[in-house]
C-alpha positions as MATLAB code, in Angstrom:
seq = 'MGNLKRYCLALDLVDDEQSIAVYEEHHKKVWPEILESIKESGIQNMEIYRIGNRLSMIMEVDDSFSFEKKQQADAQNPKVQEWEKLMWTFQKPLPFAQKGEKWMPMKKIFKL';
ca = [
     -18.159   -4.196   13.061;
     -16.446   -7.414   14.175;
     -12.783   -7.878   14.899;
     -10.374   -6.205   12.554;
      -7.891   -8.348   10.688;
      -4.341   -7.023   10.362;
      -2.063   -7.384    7.349;
       1.543   -6.289    7.045;
       2.915   -5.774    3.543;
       6.332   -4.812    2.191;
       7.661   -3.011   -0.866;
      10.905   -1.289   -1.824;
      11.530    2.214   -3.104;
      14.039    3.218   -5.734;
      17.201    3.681   -3.669;
      17.651    7.404   -4.220;
      17.373    9.967   -1.409;
      15.760   12.664   -3.535;
      13.208   10.242   -4.989;
      12.387    8.922   -1.497;
      11.898   12.497   -0.231;
       9.418   13.203   -3.060;
       7.582    9.929   -2.303;
       7.226   10.956    1.342;
       5.949   14.404    0.290;
       3.213   12.737   -1.786;
       2.150   10.822    1.330;
       1.794   14.037    3.339;
      -0.983   15.038    0.933;
      -2.545   11.872   -0.456;
      -5.239   12.681   -2.992;
      -8.761   12.674   -1.456;
      -9.978   10.159   -4.061;
      -7.283    7.727   -2.949;
      -8.193    8.079    0.722;
     -11.849    7.519   -0.183;
     -11.055    4.379   -2.201;
      -9.055    2.983    0.732;
     -11.879    3.598    3.207;
     -14.560    2.253    0.846;
     -12.663   -1.037    0.494;
     -13.032   -1.910    4.192;
      -9.615   -0.716    5.314;
     -10.160    0.922    8.700;
      -6.558    1.861    9.495;
      -3.437    2.067    7.359;
       0.108    3.048    8.246;
       3.269    3.016    6.135;
       6.731    2.891    7.709;
      10.115    3.273    6.006;
      13.700    2.355    6.749;
      16.217    3.033    4.024;
      14.366    2.176    0.841;
      12.195   -0.567    2.409;
       8.530    0.142    3.124;
       6.208   -1.694    5.481;
       2.449   -1.132    5.405;
       0.132   -2.164    8.228;
      -3.562   -2.408    7.357;
      -6.437   -3.178    9.672;
      -9.486   -4.271    7.713;
     -13.067   -5.189    8.480;
     -14.978   -8.228    7.211;
     -15.947   -6.461    3.962;
     -12.322   -6.263    2.785;
     -10.650   -8.616    0.334;
      -7.533   -8.090   -1.754;
      -9.449   -9.309   -4.821;
     -12.311   -6.818   -4.362;
      -9.848   -3.972   -3.724;
      -7.898   -4.875   -6.861;
     -11.086   -4.980   -8.960;
     -12.313   -1.630   -7.585;
      -8.901   -0.046   -8.187;
      -8.872   -1.266  -11.787;
     -12.194    0.552  -12.371;
     -11.044    3.813  -10.728;
      -9.077    6.120  -13.088;
      -7.822    8.293  -10.210;
      -6.429    5.236   -8.371;
      -4.776    4.096  -11.601;
      -3.216    7.560  -12.008;
      -1.941    7.498   -8.383;
      -0.543    3.971   -8.742;
       1.253    4.880  -11.982;
       2.801    7.907  -10.244;
       3.783    5.881   -7.145;
       5.371    3.167   -9.298;
       7.912    5.754  -10.516;
       9.254    5.762   -6.925;
       8.669    2.111   -6.051;
      10.344   -1.095   -7.166;
       9.404   -4.720   -6.548;
      11.012   -6.727   -3.805;
      13.962   -8.800   -5.137;
      11.928  -12.036   -4.944;
       8.636  -10.624   -6.323;
       7.013  -12.241   -9.325;
       6.242  -10.109  -12.386;
       3.468   -7.644  -11.555;
       3.693   -8.104   -7.769;
       3.864   -4.865   -5.852;
       2.993   -4.712   -2.130;
       3.616   -8.253   -0.831;
       2.106   -9.694    2.356;
       4.558  -10.472    5.122;
       4.347  -13.608    7.258;
       3.775  -13.053   10.977;
       6.402  -15.009   12.902;
       5.880  -13.678   16.438;
       3.174  -12.180   18.629;
       3.392  -11.182   22.280;
];
């Protein structure tokens, strides 16, 4: 397995403390089918961080990963579609997102 590539993505949550608490509870017990679909796509590591209602996801992926392939696989997986529909009840697009955009890649501006 060559070098891993890292992506950082951002998304907002509905700005409601109770809703955010439920969202975090879901992420303490992510459905096994979702974890499997993430691993199968070439994502080796994934972390999600939150401040207020802003989320940041860090993914480390191997050479087999592409956003296009992940999107196609997700579209064919009813359990992923069910999870995404549920998660979207807690999430909202970033203010500058285009229609249909969810997690958006962030631009790296500094590295030590």
